VOLUM-963354 format. One record per residue (C-alpha): residue number from 1; residue in one letter; x negated, y, z. Coordinates in steps of 0.001 Angstrom, whole numbers, plus 524288, in hexadecimal, padded with zeros to 5 digits. Each point is the difference from the previous one (the first is absolute). Example, Ala and Ser with C-alpha at 12.3 -4.5 7.8 and 13.67 -1.06 7.14 Angstrom:
BEGIN
  resi  resn     px     py     pz
     1     A  7CFF4  7EE6C  81E78
     2     S  7FAA6  80D70  7FD6C
! end
This chain:
BEGIN
  resi  resn     px     py     pz
     1     M  81DD8  7C326  7F6A8
     2     P  808CF  80989  80751
     3     K  80781  80A98  7F929
     4     L  7F936  80D2E  80061
     5     P  80620  809B6  8096D
     6     V  803DB  80DBC  7FBDC
     7     I  7F6B6  8089D  807C1
     8     S  7F9D0  80D6A  7FF59
     9     G  7F1E5  80389  7FD6A
    10     E  7FE57  803BB  80E58
    11     E  80422  7F24F  80436
    12     V  7F64C  7F9FC  7F66E
    13     I  7F51A  8084B  805D2
    14     K  8038D  7FB77  80DC7
    15     A  7FFF2  7F1B9  7FBB4
    16     L  7F302  80138  7F8E0
    17     S  7FA29  806D6  80BDB
    18     K  802FB  7F3B8  807C9
    19     A  7F87E  7F856  7F5A9
    20     G  7F3BB  80823  8022C
    21     F  801C0  80AE6  7F614
    22     S  7FD5D  80E22  80388
    23     I  803A5  80C85  7F8F6
    24     R  7F4D8  80475  7F779
    25     M  8067D  80BAB  7F993
    26     G  80D0B  8055E  7FBF2
    27     K  8035F  8093B  7F51C
    28     G  80DA8  80413  7FC70
    29     D  8098E  7F4F5  80207
    30     H  7F605  7F4E6  7FF95
    31     V  7F71A  7FA9D  80AA5
    32     V  7F3C6  7F7D1  7FDC4
    33     L  7FD6B  7F586  80A31
    34     Q  7F323  7F8BE  80160
    35     R  7FC0D  7F3D1  8076B
    36     K  7F204  800CE  804F1
    37     N  7FC4E  7F1A2  8000A
    38     D  8021B  7FDF7  7F156
    39     Y  8011A  80E07  7FAE8
    40     R  80D58  7FD52  7FA16
    41     N  8079F  80C3D  7FC21
    42     V  80ED3  800BF  7FF38
    43     V  807E4  80BAF  7FB44
    44     V  80D62  801C8  8065D
    45     P  809F3  809F0  7FB13
    46     L  8076D  80706  80AC5
    47     H  80D9E  7FD90  7FA87
    48     K  80C50  7FD85  807EF
    49     E  801F0  7F2ED  7F92B
    50     L  7F5D7  7F876  7F85C
    51     K  80454  7F833  7F439
    52     P  7FDB7  7F14D  80106
    53     G  7F5A2  7FFFD  7F55F
    54     T  7F88C  80B06  80695
    55     L  8008D  7F930  80D2E
    56     R  7FB8D  7F31F  7FA13
    57     A  7F473  806EE  7F96C
    58     I  7FC20  80649  80CF8
    59     I  80082  7F2CF  806CC
    60     R  7F7CD  7F9E2  7F528
    61     Q  7F5ED  80AFC  800D7
    62     S  7FF09  7FE3E  80EB3
    63     G  7FC54  7F1A9  7FE9F
    64     L  80B3F  7FBA6  808B9
    65     T  80AA1  7F650  7FCAC
    66     V  80E31  8044C  80043
    67     D  8021F  7F7B5  80C35
    68     E  7F48B  8065C  80709
    69     F  804BE  80D92  7FC32
    70     V  80E09  7FD8A  80464
    71     N  7FAEE  7FAE1  80D1E
    72     M  7F89D  80CF6  801EF
    73     L  80C98  807E6  7FF19
! end
């Protein structure tokens, strides 16, 4: 399993968009993404740097593996 990169919330949104997620709504400094084919919701904070635990939780919620996510970047 590759080491998690240090990335921003904006970069996470771009990567998840490549995986088929679209922005459902945003309020404050968080954005909710949804994938239509399985109705999976993922909440992404718009921080400059996401902590490793937060990034790992986002990846887990998205249903992707770490390898798949890193390849989307």
